[in-house]
PyMOL CGO cylinders between C-alpha atoms (Angstrom):
from pymol import cmd
from pymol.cgo import CYLINDER

trace = [
    CYLINDER, -10.69, -11.00, -5.06, -13.26, -10.46, -7.68, 0.3, 1, 1, 1, 1, 1, 1,
    CYLINDER, -13.26, -10.46, -7.68, -14.65, -7.04, -8.47, 0.3, 1, 1, 1, 1, 1, 1,
    CYLINDER, -14.65, -7.04, -8.47, -17.85, -6.35, -10.24, 0.3, 1, 1, 1, 1, 1, 1,
    CYLINDER, -17.85, -6.35, -10.24, -18.14, -2.68, -11.21, 0.3, 1, 1, 1, 1, 1, 1,
    CYLINDER, -18.14, -2.68, -11.21, -21.63, -1.69, -12.14, 0.3, 1, 1, 1, 1, 1, 1,
    CYLINDER, -21.63, -1.69, -12.14, -22.14, 0.49, -15.17, 0.3, 1, 1, 1, 1, 1, 1,
    CYLINDER, -22.14, 0.49, -15.17, -24.96, 2.87, -15.86, 0.3, 1, 1, 1, 1, 1, 1,
    CYLINDER, -24.96, 2.87, -15.86, -25.79, 5.38, -18.53, 0.3, 1, 1, 1, 1, 1, 1,
    CYLINDER, -25.79, 5.38, -18.53, -28.54, 7.90, -19.09, 0.3, 1, 1, 1, 1, 1, 1,
    CYLINDER, -28.54, 7.90, -19.09, -26.81, 9.96, -21.76, 0.3, 1, 1, 1, 1, 1, 1,
    CYLINDER, -26.81, 9.96, -21.76, -25.21, 7.36, -24.00, 0.3, 1, 1, 1, 1, 1, 1,
    CYLINDER, -25.21, 7.36, -24.00, -21.84, 7.03, -22.21, 0.3, 1, 1, 1, 1, 1, 1,
    CYLINDER, -21.84, 7.03, -22.21, -21.12, 4.35, -19.64, 0.3, 1, 1, 1, 1, 1, 1,
    CYLINDER, -21.12, 4.35, -19.64, -20.10, 5.33, -16.12, 0.3, 1, 1, 1, 1, 1, 1,
    CYLINDER, -20.10, 5.33, -16.12, -18.82, 3.17, -13.31, 0.3, 1, 1, 1, 1, 1, 1,
    CYLINDER, -18.82, 3.17, -13.31, -21.02, 2.92, -10.23, 0.3, 1, 1, 1, 1, 1, 1,
    CYLINDER, -21.02, 2.92, -10.23, -20.35, 1.29, -6.88, 0.3, 1, 1, 1, 1, 1, 1,
    CYLINDER, -20.35, 1.29, -6.88, -17.95, -1.66, -7.04, 0.3, 1, 1, 1, 1, 1, 1,
    CYLINDER, -17.95, -1.66, -7.04, -18.75, -4.99, -5.38, 0.3, 1, 1, 1, 1, 1, 1,
    CYLINDER, -18.75, -4.99, -5.38, -15.84, -6.96, -3.89, 0.3, 1, 1, 1, 1, 1, 1,
    CYLINDER, -15.84, -6.96, -3.89, -16.53, -10.66, -3.52, 0.3, 1, 1, 1, 1, 1, 1,
    CYLINDER, -16.53, -10.66, -3.52, -15.94, -12.54, -0.27, 0.3, 1, 1, 1, 1, 1, 1,
    CYLINDER, -15.94, -12.54, -0.27, -12.33, -13.48, 0.40, 0.3, 1, 1, 1, 1, 1, 1,
    CYLINDER, -12.33, -13.48, 0.40, -11.69, -17.21, 0.86, 0.3, 1, 1, 1, 1, 1, 1,
    CYLINDER, -11.69, -17.21, 0.86, -8.94, -19.23, 2.46, 0.3, 1, 1, 1, 1, 1, 1,
    CYLINDER, -8.94, -19.23, 2.46, -8.39, -22.99, 2.57, 0.3, 1, 1, 1, 1, 1, 1,
    CYLINDER, -8.39, -22.99, 2.57, -6.96, -24.29, 5.82, 0.3, 1, 1, 1, 1, 1, 1,
    CYLINDER, -6.96, -24.29, 5.82, -6.49, -27.56, 7.62, 0.3, 1, 1, 1, 1, 1, 1,
    CYLINDER, -6.49, -27.56, 7.62, -9.07, -28.45, 10.25, 0.3, 1, 1, 1, 1, 1, 1,
    CYLINDER, -9.07, -28.45, 10.25, -7.59, -27.60, 13.66, 0.3, 1, 1, 1, 1, 1, 1,
    CYLINDER, -7.59, -27.60, 13.66, -8.52, -26.34, 17.12, 0.3, 1, 1, 1, 1, 1, 1,
    CYLINDER, -8.52, -26.34, 17.12, -9.81, -23.04, 15.66, 0.3, 1, 1, 1, 1, 1, 1,
    CYLINDER, -9.81, -23.04, 15.66, -12.43, -24.84, 13.53, 0.3, 1, 1, 1, 1, 1, 1,
    CYLINDER, -12.43, -24.84, 13.53, -15.23, -24.98, 16.16, 0.3, 1, 1, 1, 1, 1, 1,
    CYLINDER, -15.23, -24.98, 16.16, -14.81, -21.28, 17.10, 0.3, 1, 1, 1, 1, 1, 1,
    CYLINDER, -14.81, -21.28, 17.10, -14.77, -20.20, 13.45, 0.3, 1, 1, 1, 1, 1, 1,
    CYLINDER, -14.77, -20.20, 13.45, -17.95, -22.21, 12.86, 0.3, 1, 1, 1, 1, 1, 1,
    CYLINDER, -17.95, -22.21, 12.86, -19.59, -20.61, 15.92, 0.3, 1, 1, 1, 1, 1, 1,
    CYLINDER, -19.59, -20.61, 15.92, -18.59, -17.08, 14.82, 0.3, 1, 1, 1, 1, 1, 1,
    CYLINDER, -18.59, -17.08, 14.82, -20.09, -17.77, 11.39, 0.3, 1, 1, 1, 1, 1, 1,
    CYLINDER, -20.09, -17.77, 11.39, -23.38, -19.04, 12.84, 0.3, 1, 1, 1, 1, 1, 1,
    CYLINDER, -23.38, -19.04, 12.84, -23.66, -16.12, 15.28, 0.3, 1, 1, 1, 1, 1, 1,
    CYLINDER, -23.66, -16.12, 15.28, -22.82, -13.46, 12.67, 0.3, 1, 1, 1, 1, 1, 1,
    CYLINDER, -22.82, -13.46, 12.67, -20.04, -12.26, 14.98, 0.3, 1, 1, 1, 1, 1, 1,
    CYLINDER, -20.04, -12.26, 14.98, -18.32, -9.07, 13.82, 0.3, 1, 1, 1, 1, 1, 1,
    CYLINDER, -18.32, -9.07, 13.82, -14.53, -9.11, 13.78, 0.3, 1, 1, 1, 1, 1, 1,
    CYLINDER, -14.53, -9.11, 13.78, -12.82, -5.73, 13.88, 0.3, 1, 1, 1, 1, 1, 1,
    CYLINDER, -12.82, -5.73, 13.88, -9.79, -6.87, 11.89, 0.3, 1, 1, 1, 1, 1, 1,
    CYLINDER, -9.79, -6.87, 11.89, -8.47, -9.96, 10.08, 0.3, 1, 1, 1, 1, 1, 1,
    CYLINDER, -8.47, -9.96, 10.08, -4.87, -9.92, 8.83, 0.3, 1, 1, 1, 1, 1, 1,
    CYLINDER, -4.87, -9.92, 8.83, -3.47, -12.29, 6.21, 0.3, 1, 1, 1, 1, 1, 1,
    CYLINDER, -3.47, -12.29, 6.21, 0.35, -12.34, 6.03, 0.3, 1, 1, 1, 1, 1, 1,
    CYLINDER, 0.35, -12.34, 6.03, 2.27, -14.08, 3.24, 0.3, 1, 1, 1, 1, 1, 1,
    CYLINDER, 2.27, -14.08, 3.24, 5.91, -15.11, 3.69, 0.3, 1, 1, 1, 1, 1, 1,
    CYLINDER, 5.91, -15.11, 3.69, 8.55, -16.27, 1.25, 0.3, 1, 1, 1, 1, 1, 1,
    CYLINDER, 8.55, -16.27, 1.25, 9.60, -19.88, 1.71, 0.3, 1, 1, 1, 1, 1, 1,
    CYLINDER, 9.60, -19.88, 1.71, 13.22, -20.68, 2.37, 0.3, 1, 1, 1, 1, 1, 1,
    CYLINDER, 13.22, -20.68, 2.37, 15.90, -19.48, 4.77, 0.3, 1, 1, 1, 1, 1, 1,
    CYLINDER, 15.90, -19.48, 4.77, 14.69, -16.21, 6.24, 0.3, 1, 1, 1, 1, 1, 1,
    CYLINDER, 14.69, -16.21, 6.24, 10.93, -16.15, 5.99, 0.3, 1, 1, 1, 1, 1, 1,
    CYLINDER, 10.93, -16.15, 5.99, 10.37, -12.55, 4.99, 0.3, 1, 1, 1, 1, 1, 1,
    CYLINDER, 10.37, -12.55, 4.99, 6.86, -11.15, 4.77, 0.3, 1, 1, 1, 1, 1, 1,
    CYLINDER, 6.86, -11.15, 4.77, 6.18, -9.99, 1.22, 0.3, 1, 1, 1, 1, 1, 1,
    CYLINDER, 6.18, -9.99, 1.22, 2.43, -9.31, 1.39, 0.3, 1, 1, 1, 1, 1, 1,
    CYLINDER, 2.43, -9.31, 1.39, -0.02, -8.29, 4.06, 0.3, 1, 1, 1, 1, 1, 1,
    CYLINDER, -0.02, -8.29, 4.06, -3.75, -7.96, 3.48, 0.3, 1, 1, 1, 1, 1, 1,
    CYLINDER, -3.75, -7.96, 3.48, -5.81, -6.33, 6.25, 0.3, 1, 1, 1, 1, 1, 1,
    CYLINDER, -5.81, -6.33, 6.25, -9.58, -6.69, 6.26, 0.3, 1, 1, 1, 1, 1, 1,
    CYLINDER, -9.58, -6.69, 6.26, -11.70, -4.52, 8.57, 0.3, 1, 1, 1, 1, 1, 1,
    CYLINDER, -11.70, -4.52, 8.57, -15.28, -4.85, 9.80, 0.3, 1, 1, 1, 1, 1, 1,
    CYLINDER, -15.28, -4.85, 9.80, -15.39, -8.55, 8.95, 0.3, 1, 1, 1, 1, 1, 1,
    CYLINDER, -15.39, -8.55, 8.95, -17.94, -11.31, 9.30, 0.3, 1, 1, 1, 1, 1, 1,
    CYLINDER, -17.94, -11.31, 9.30, -17.32, -14.97, 8.49, 0.3, 1, 1, 1, 1, 1, 1,
    CYLINDER, -17.32, -14.97, 8.49, -19.80, -15.54, 5.69, 0.3, 1, 1, 1, 1, 1, 1,
    CYLINDER, -19.80, -15.54, 5.69, -19.21, -19.24, 5.16, 0.3, 1, 1, 1, 1, 1, 1,
    CYLINDER, -19.21, -19.24, 5.16, -17.48, -22.37, 6.42, 0.3, 1, 1, 1, 1, 1, 1,
    CYLINDER, -17.48, -22.37, 6.42, -17.33, -25.39, 4.12, 0.3, 1, 1, 1, 1, 1, 1,
    CYLINDER, -17.33, -25.39, 4.12, -15.87, -28.83, 4.65, 0.3, 1, 1, 1, 1, 1, 1,
    CYLINDER, -15.87, -28.83, 4.65, -13.31, -29.50, 1.95, 0.3, 1, 1, 1, 1, 1, 1,
    CYLINDER, -13.31, -29.50, 1.95, -12.31, -33.15, 2.00, 0.3, 1, 1, 1, 1, 1, 1,
    CYLINDER, -12.31, -33.15, 2.00, -13.63, -33.85, 5.50, 0.3, 1, 1, 1, 1, 1, 1,
    CYLINDER, -13.63, -33.85, 5.50, -15.74, -36.81, 4.41, 0.3, 1, 1, 1, 1, 1, 1,
    CYLINDER, -15.74, -36.81, 4.41, -14.01, -38.01, 1.24, 0.3, 1, 1, 1, 1, 1, 1,
    CYLINDER, -14.01, -38.01, 1.24, -12.58, -41.15, 2.88, 0.3, 1, 1, 1, 1, 1, 1,
    CYLINDER, -12.58, -41.15, 2.88, -9.11, -40.78, 1.40, 0.3, 1, 1, 1, 1, 1, 1,
    CYLINDER, -9.11, -40.78, 1.40, -6.75, -42.21, 4.04, 0.3, 1, 1, 1, 1, 1, 1,
    CYLINDER, -6.75, -42.21, 4.04, -3.82, -39.93, 3.19, 0.3, 1, 1, 1, 1, 1, 1,
    CYLINDER, -3.82, -39.93, 3.19, -5.73, -36.65, 3.09, 0.3, 1, 1, 1, 1, 1, 1,
    CYLINDER, -5.73, -36.65, 3.09, -5.93, -34.42, 6.14, 0.3, 1, 1, 1, 1, 1, 1,
    CYLINDER, -5.93, -34.42, 6.14, -9.32, -32.67, 6.49, 0.3, 1, 1, 1, 1, 1, 1,
    CYLINDER, -9.32, -32.67, 6.49, -9.50, -29.15, 5.08, 0.3, 1, 1, 1, 1, 1, 1,
    CYLINDER, -9.50, -29.15, 5.08, -12.06, -26.38, 5.26, 0.3, 1, 1, 1, 1, 1, 1,
    CYLINDER, -12.06, -26.38, 5.26, -12.84, -23.28, 3.22, 0.3, 1, 1, 1, 1, 1, 1,
    CYLINDER, -12.84, -23.28, 3.22, -13.50, -20.09, 5.22, 0.3, 1, 1, 1, 1, 1, 1,
    CYLINDER, -13.50, -20.09, 5.22, -15.16, -17.10, 3.52, 0.3, 1, 1, 1, 1, 1, 1,
    CYLINDER, -15.16, -17.10, 3.52, -14.96, -13.54, 4.83, 0.3, 1, 1, 1, 1, 1, 1,
    CYLINDER, -14.96, -13.54, 4.83, -17.17, -10.56, 4.00, 0.3, 1, 1, 1, 1, 1, 1,
    CYLINDER, -17.17, -10.56, 4.00, -15.59, -7.20, 4.84, 0.3, 1, 1, 1, 1, 1, 1,
    CYLINDER, -15.59, -7.20, 4.84, -16.13, -3.44, 4.64, 0.3, 1, 1, 1, 1, 1, 1,
    CYLINDER, -16.13, -3.44, 4.64, -12.52, -2.33, 4.08, 0.3, 1, 1, 1, 1, 1, 1,
    CYLINDER, -12.52, -2.33, 4.08, -9.41, -3.97, 2.65, 0.3, 1, 1, 1, 1, 1, 1,
    CYLINDER, -9.41, -3.97, 2.65, -5.81, -2.77, 2.44, 0.3, 1, 1, 1, 1, 1, 1,
    CYLINDER, -5.81, -2.77, 2.44, -2.88, -4.54, 0.77, 0.3, 1, 1, 1, 1, 1, 1,
    CYLINDER, -2.88, -4.54, 0.77, 0.81, -3.88, 1.28, 0.3, 1, 1, 1, 1, 1, 1,
    CYLINDER, 0.81, -3.88, 1.28, 3.29, -5.60, -1.04, 0.3, 1, 1, 1, 1, 1, 1,
    CYLINDER, 3.29, -5.60, -1.04, 6.95, -5.47, -0.01, 0.3, 1, 1, 1, 1, 1, 1,
    CYLINDER, 6.95, -5.47, -0.01, 9.30, -5.57, -2.98, 0.3, 1, 1, 1, 1, 1, 1,
    CYLINDER, 9.30, -5.57, -2.98, 12.49, -7.54, -2.50, 0.3, 1, 1, 1, 1, 1, 1,
    CYLINDER, 12.49, -7.54, -2.50, 15.74, -7.49, -4.41, 0.3, 1, 1, 1, 1, 1, 1,
    CYLINDER, 15.74, -7.49, -4.41, 16.24, -10.78, -6.26, 0.3, 1, 1, 1, 1, 1, 1,
    CYLINDER, 16.24, -10.78, -6.26, 20.00, -10.58, -5.66, 0.3, 1, 1, 1, 1, 1, 1,
    CYLINDER, 20.00, -10.58, -5.66, 20.15, -9.69, -1.96, 0.3, 1, 1, 1, 1, 1, 1,
    CYLINDER, 20.15, -9.69, -1.96, 16.65, -10.53, -0.74, 0.3, 1, 1, 1, 1, 1, 1,
    CYLINDER, 16.65, -10.53, -0.74, 16.53, -7.15, 1.01, 0.3, 1, 1, 1, 1, 1, 1,
    CYLINDER, 16.53, -7.15, 1.01, 13.41, -5.01, 0.96, 0.3, 1, 1, 1, 1, 1, 1,
    CYLINDER, 13.41, -5.01, 0.96, 13.59, -2.29, -1.69, 0.3, 1, 1, 1, 1, 1, 1,
    CYLINDER, 13.59, -2.29, -1.69, 10.19, -0.66, -1.29, 0.3, 1, 1, 1, 1, 1, 1,
    CYLINDER, 10.19, -0.66, -1.29, 6.50, -1.11, -0.69, 0.3, 1, 1, 1, 1, 1, 1,
    CYLINDER, 6.50, -1.11, -0.69, 3.37, -0.66, -2.76, 0.3, 1, 1, 1, 1, 1, 1,
    CYLINDER, 3.37, -0.66, -2.76, 0.02, -0.30, -1.02, 0.3, 1, 1, 1, 1, 1, 1,
    CYLINDER, 0.02, -0.30, -1.02, -3.60, 0.16, -1.98, 0.3, 1, 1, 1, 1, 1, 1,
    CYLINDER, -3.60, 0.16, -1.98, -6.96, -0.21, -0.33, 0.3, 1, 1, 1, 1, 1, 1,
    CYLINDER, -6.96, -0.21, -0.33, -10.69, 0.15, -0.79, 0.3, 1, 1, 1, 1, 1, 1,
    CYLINDER, -10.69, 0.15, -0.79, -13.55, 1.11, 1.52, 0.3, 1, 1, 1, 1, 1, 1,
    CYLINDER, -13.55, 1.11, 1.52, -16.76, -0.48, 0.25, 0.3, 1, 1, 1, 1, 1, 1,
    CYLINDER, -16.76, -0.48, 0.25, -18.94, 1.67, 2.52, 0.3, 1, 1, 1, 1, 1, 1,
    CYLINDER, -18.94, 1.67, 2.52, -17.68, 5.02, 1.22, 0.3, 1, 1, 1, 1, 1, 1,
    CYLINDER, -17.68, 5.02, 1.22, -16.89, 3.52, -2.23, 0.3, 1, 1, 1, 1, 1, 1,
    CYLINDER, -16.89, 3.52, -2.23, -13.49, 5.17, -2.15, 0.3, 1, 1, 1, 1, 1, 1,
    CYLINDER, -13.49, 5.17, -2.15, -9.78, 4.48, -1.72, 0.3, 1, 1, 1, 1, 1, 1,
    CYLINDER, -9.78, 4.48, -1.72, -8.61, 3.48, 1.74, 0.3, 1, 1, 1, 1, 1, 1,
    CYLINDER, -8.61, 3.48, 1.74, -5.13, 3.98, 3.17, 0.3, 1, 1, 1, 1, 1, 1,
]
cmd.load_cgo(trace, "trace")
C-alpha cells in the first residue's frame, strides 16, 4: 500500500484532506486464470470482493493475515518475465487492483506454541474517507 494524504491550509496550519490509497499489486505465475483476469481488466468488470490470505510456511499452515478488498476493478495486467527467454524461468504476471474499501486482519501467534493469541484489525473506506470495520 502507499498512501498519499493531501494537505491544505488557509490559516497557516496544515490539515489532512482525503487520503489516496494506491492500487494493490500481486505477482503470480501465469496459469489458467490469466485469460479471465485479462478479460476482466479490459472490460472494467467490477468485483464485489477480493480476499488475499497469507499463511505461515511449515507444518500447520496457519493464516496470519487476511486483506479484504471491496468494490474492486482490475486496473492492470503486466507480463513479468513472459518474453525474457530465460529457459529456467516460469512466466509471471503482475495484477493491479483498484478498490473502494480495504480491511486487514492480523492474527497474532505465540512464538512458543504457535497458537493464536489475538487479532488486530483496521480498515479504510475511500468513498466516505473514514475508517471501515
